[in-house]
N, C-alpha and C positions, 0 to 999 in steps of 0.2 A: 368676305370681310364686311362688316357692317360699320358705317360711320357713327360716331356718337352724336347725341342731339345737338351739341354746339356746332359741329361741322355741317350737319344737315341744315341747321338754321342759316348758317353762313352761306351755303350754296343756294338756299331759297332767296336770300337777300341779293346775291349775284343775279339770279334769274329775274327778280323784280327790276333791278337796276338796268339790266340788259333790255328788258321790255320797254322801259322809258326811253332808252336811247333809240330803239327802233321807232317808237311812237313819235319822236322828234321829227321824223320825215313823213308823217301821215297827216294830211290836211284835217283840221278840226279836231284832232285827237285830244284825249284827256290822259294825264299821267297816272300811273299806279301810285306814285308817291307824291304827296302834296308839296314836299320841299323842293321839287324841281318844276313846279307849275309856274307858268307865266301869269302875272297879275292881269295883263291886258294883251291877249294873243294878237288881236287885230286881224286884218285881212289884206289881201293884195288884189289889184285890179286884173280883170280878165275880160277878154272880148266875148266870152261865152254868155249869151243872154239867159241861159238856164242855170247859171251858177249864182248863188246868193250866200251871203254870210249872215248868220243868226246874231241876234243881239248878244252882248257879252254875258248875259245872265240867262239865256234861253237855249232851247234845243228844238230841232225839228223832230217830228214824229214819222216813224217808218213802221212797216210791217215786217217782223222777223220771219225767218224761214219756217218757224213753228207756228206762225199765225198770231203771235203776241205783239202787243204794241211796244216798240222800242224807241230809243232816242239817239239822235246824233247831232253833232255840230258840223259835220261835213256836208255842205250844201252844194256839192258838185253833182247836179242832177242832169238827167237827159230823158228823152222819150224812147221807150222800147215797147213795141206791140201796142201802141196807143196809150200807154200808161206813163205817168211821171215816176221815175225810179232814181235811186241814189247810185253811187259809183259801183256798188255791188249788185245792181239790178233789184234791190228791195223796193217795194212800192212805197211812195211817199204819201202821207196822209194829210187830209185837209177837209174843208167844207165845200161842197159843191154850190151851196148857196147859204146865205146867212140863216142860222137857226137849225140847220140840218145837223145830223149826227156826223161824227168824224168817219171819213171813208177814203178809199183810194181815189186819186185824182186821175181821170181818163178823158182823153179826147173822144168827141163823138165818133162812134164806130164807123158810120157812113162816110164822114168827112175823111177819117184816117184811111179807109179802104180806097176811096177815090182820090186820095192825095190832094185834098182840097185845103190842106194846112200850110201856112207859110209864116215865117217870123214868129215862132213860139217863144215866149219870153215870160219872165216873172217880174212883177213890179214890186215896189217897196212896201205896199200893203199886203203883199203875198198873193196877189191876183195872178193866176196862170192863164194866159190867153194866146190866141193864134189868129192870124189874118185868114179869113174865110174867103176864098175865091168863088164867085158865082156870076151867072150871066142873067141880066134883067130880061124876063121874057117879053116885055113890051118894047123895049128899045134895042135889045140885043147887045147892049153894052156889058163889058166885063166889070164887075164891081168887087171891091174888097171892103170887108167889114170885120171888126174884131169880135171873136167869140170868147167869152170867159169860160174856162173849164171849172174853175173854183178858186179857192184861196187856201194857201199853205196854213196849217195849224202849227203853232209853236207852244212849247211848254216851259214853264218857269217853276223851279223847285224852291222850297224853303232854303234859307241861307245855311251854308255848311253841310248841305246834303251831299253824300258821297254815293255816286251811281256806280253800279256794278258793270264793269266793262272788261271783256276778255281781250279784245283786239284794239281798243282805243277808239274805234269808230262807232260801233253799236253798243249802247248801254241800256241797262234796265233799271227801273226805280227800286229802291230798297223796300222790303216788306213794310207795309203800313204807311208809306209815304205816297201821298196823292198830289201830283203837280197841278198848278193852275194852267189850264189849257184854253187857248183862245186864238184870236186872229191878230196878225201884226198891226200895231197902231190902235188897238182897242183894249178896253179893260185894264189899263195900266201896263200893257205889253208894248215894247218898242217895235219899230218897224224893222224889216229886213234890209239888207244892203244889196241891191241888184248889181250884177256884173262884178261881184267880188267873190273871192275864195278864201274862206277862213284858213289861217295858217295853223300849225300845230300849237297846242297849248303847253308844250314841253320846252324847257330851257335846255338846249343842246349842250352848252358848255358846262352847265351845273350837272346835268345828267351823266356826262362823261366823267366828270370829277367824282361823282358819287359811285359810279361803277368801278372806277379805279381803286377807291377807298375800300369797296367791298372785296375786291380781289386781294388787296394788301391784307385786310383783316383775315381773310380765309387762309392765305399763306402763313400768317403768323400763328393762327390756331393749328394749322396742319404741322408746322414746325414744332409747336409745343407738344402735340400729341406724339410726334415721332420721338422727341427727347424723352417724354414720359415713358414710352414703350421701351426705349433703350435702357433707361434706368431700371425699369422693372426686369429686363432680361439680365442686366448685370447683377442685380440682387439675387435673382434665382441661380445664376452661375456660382456666385460666392457661397450660396447655401449648399450647392452641390459639392 
């Protein structure tokens, strides 16, 4: 039995609304439907020095599993195998030094292998750094100095740009849309917020209400189709 186009469309609306409800519990997520988007999602404090919140109009850059550049507002980062990665272990992109091309941010391989890194953190200008432990060969004293890995890159899209996001976390730019990419605090871009975790951009109450309305609409359409089928059968019986 095949559903008619109206019922199929109603089921698609339910799926979209259900996706928004799930995204309401995903840090930094963006909704499928703009009518459940929070105007100012904000961020919450965390003790994690590698968690940062993006400016309200910007995204972090990450490397997708296919090797493409993708975008996310979830700044829950950590170090894995010497690289700065997101919550799904996708490499985070930035500039290793001012003027260089966008690339993955990695701790020096020797320091990482010898466990010479301490207190890895991200500052408001996007600088990723760690405390390097070394011994002065002349005095024999142990010294600590900060080593900069590079700076996070952030992207800002033209107003009203709708990014393509299947899971609410990782998004892709629409065809023909090129974002302004730069460093936090430079070229008109705001700074990031250290030790903050961006909350979901979905209004949970509104998304639940919209999901309920989608189910009610589907039930009404299904009832109408059932009644229509019943009338058709009755008419055929009378003809017989």
